[in-house]
N, C-alpha and C positions, 0 to 999 in steps of 0.2 A: 140326231145331229151329234157330231163328234165334239166332245168336250175335252178340255185340257187334262192330261194325265197328272197323277200325283207328282211325278218327277218334273213335269213342266211347270207346275205350280211352285214346286220347291226351287227349281233353277231360277225362276223369275222373282224369288224373294217375297212371294205373296204372304208367306207366313210370319214375316216380321212385323210386330205391332209396335206400340209406343212404350215408353218407360212406364213401369208399374205405377209410379206416383201420378201419371196423367190419365190413368184408365177410367172408363166409365163402367161401374159395376154391372150395368145391364148387358155388357158384352161378355159376362162370365160364361154363358153357355157355349160361346164360340172360341174360348181360350183353352189351349191344350196344356200350357205350362208356363213357368216364368224361368228365364234364363239370364243370368247376370243383370237383373233388374229390368229386363225387357220382357214383355208378354209375347208369347208365341201363339199364333192363331192355329186352330185345329183345321187342317186342310181337308179332312173328311167332311166337316160341316161346310167349308167353303164350296166343296164339290156338290154337296146336296143343295145348297142355296143357289148355286149357279144353274142347276137343273130347273129349279122353280122360276128363277129370273129370266132365263133364256126362253123358256116355254111361254112366259107372259109376253115377252118382247116379240116373239114369233107370231103369237095370236093377234097382237095389236097391229103389227105390220100386215098381216094377212087380211085384216078388216079394212085396210086402206087408210087408217088413221096415222097421224104423225107422232113421233117420239123426239122430244127435244133433248139434245145432249148438252150438259152443263159442266164446264171445268175451267175455271179461271186461274188456277195455280200454274205458275210458270212451267213446271215440268210436265204438266198434263195437257196444256193448251193445244199444241200442234198435233199430238197423238189423237186427241178427241176430235179435233177439227177434221182431220183426214178420215177418221172413222165415220163421222157423220156424213161427210161429203161422198164417201164410197157407196152409201145406200140412199142418198138423196134426202137425208133428214136434216132439220134445222139444228143450229148450234149456237151457244153463247160461250166464247172462250176468252174474251177480253175483260169485260166488266159487266156485272149484273146490275142494270139500272133498276132502282126501286120502282115497282109497279110495272115491270116489263110484261108480266102476264095479267096481274090484277087490274092494270090500267091499259089493257091491250089496244084500245081504240086510239089512245094518245100516241102510243108507240107506232101504230100503223100510219099515223099522220107524218111522223118523222120519216118513216120509210118512203112514204109518197113524196115527201120533200126531196129526199135523196134521189129518187127516181126522176123527178122533175128536173133537178140540176143536171143529171146524166143526160137527159133528153136535150136540154138547152145546149150543153157542151158539144153534143154529137151533131145536132142539126144546124149549127152555125147561127142560132138566133141571138147569140151573145156578141155579135160583131160590133154593136153600138156601145158596149160598155168598155170602160178603161181597163188597162192591163191589171191595175191594182184590184178593181172590182172582180175581175175574172179570177185573179189569184185567191181572193177572199172566198169566192164561191167554191173554188176547187178545194181549198183547205177545209171548208165546212163539209163538203161532200166526202172527203177522205176521212174526216173525223166521224161522220155518221156511218160510213162503210165499216170502219174499224169496230164499232160497237154493235151496229145493227145488221151488218152484212150477212151474218149467218141466219137471220130470220126474215130476210128481205122477201122471200117467197112464201112466207107463212101467212095465209089469208084468214085462218081461224085458229083458235087455241088448240094446241096439241093435246092428245089424249093422255100422254105420259111424259115423265122426265127421267132421263138416265143421268145420274149425278156421280161425280168423282169427289168425295170428301164432303159429307153433309155438314160437318163442323165448320168448314170454310164457306160452304154454299148455303148457310142457314137461311138467307133471305129467299133464295130460290125455292128451297124446301117448304118454307112457310107459305109462299104464294101458291105452290102446287097443292098444299093442303087446303087452303081457302077455296080453291077452285075445284076440288075433288078429283084432281089428276092422280093417276097411278104413279107411284114412285118406285124406281129401281135404282139402287145405289151401292157403290163400294163403301163399306163402313169399316173404319179402323178401330182399334181398341180404345180410342179416346172419345168415341161417339156413341149415341143412343140408337141401337138398331130398331127399337120399337117405333121410331119415328118414320120408318120406311116400310112400304108394303112388301117389297122384295129385297131385303138387305143381302149384300154379298160380303161376308167378312173377309177383308183383304187389306194388305198394305196399300194405302192410297197416296204414298209419297214417292215411291220408287217408280221410275219410268218403265222398267221392264214389267212390273206388276200391273201397272195401269194399262200398258199396251196389250198384255195377254188377256185381261178381263174385257177391255174395249173391243178387241178383235173377236172374242167369243160372242159378245153381244151383237156385233155386226153380222157375223155368220148366221145367227138365229134370225135377225131381221131380214137378211137376204133370203133365207129359206122361206120365211113368211111371204115375202114379196113374190118369190118364184111361184109359190103355190097359188097366190092370188092371180098372177098372170095366166097360169095354166088353167085355172077355173074359168077365167074370162074367155080364154081361147076355146075351151070346151062348150061354153054357152053359146059362143058365136057360131061355132061349127054346127051345133044342134039346131040353131035358129035357121040356118041355111038349108 
């Protein structure tokens, strides 16, 4: 699989970390130098870590399991949402509800409620309710869609999570740990990379950096999905 070149990583600003005073000492193996009070990430290490992370993502996708994309920061939301949609993976980009994974059965009930309202609005079974009641239901449905729309088709827990900024998404990371999910994440100089199975040292604030890493992750997942489809087709042909 083609990975970003050193120049592409540089152009996207993947190497820019946080101010030195905000650093996490556990990130020292991934820091190249300090420049004007800002830590510079070693892009050679980023490239190495990307290899490991994309290989893991590919294998998970190839096995037919789901990878949950998580990014609720403003600059990352739309990028990550589109990345997840492009490979049919679930996502959370608005707000992480406490217990979204550890209390999955309750979350599923809320998703079912949203689907029920959808059905009622579509089949005309709400003709007997007042305009105010209909409006209230529509608003409730839209509120649920905003928070849970990205996991509406998730019938069982995902095998892994792909996170942008573990410092910001610490609740999601904690829940993934409790459930034994694999964790793949963009980790900036202010975070602890030992908290992640496959850390990707990278600037997790700049949209260009987020876009490049997310795009690389998606390509790996797509490759895994393609290999899965090919294997299925071969098995089908052999059975005939």
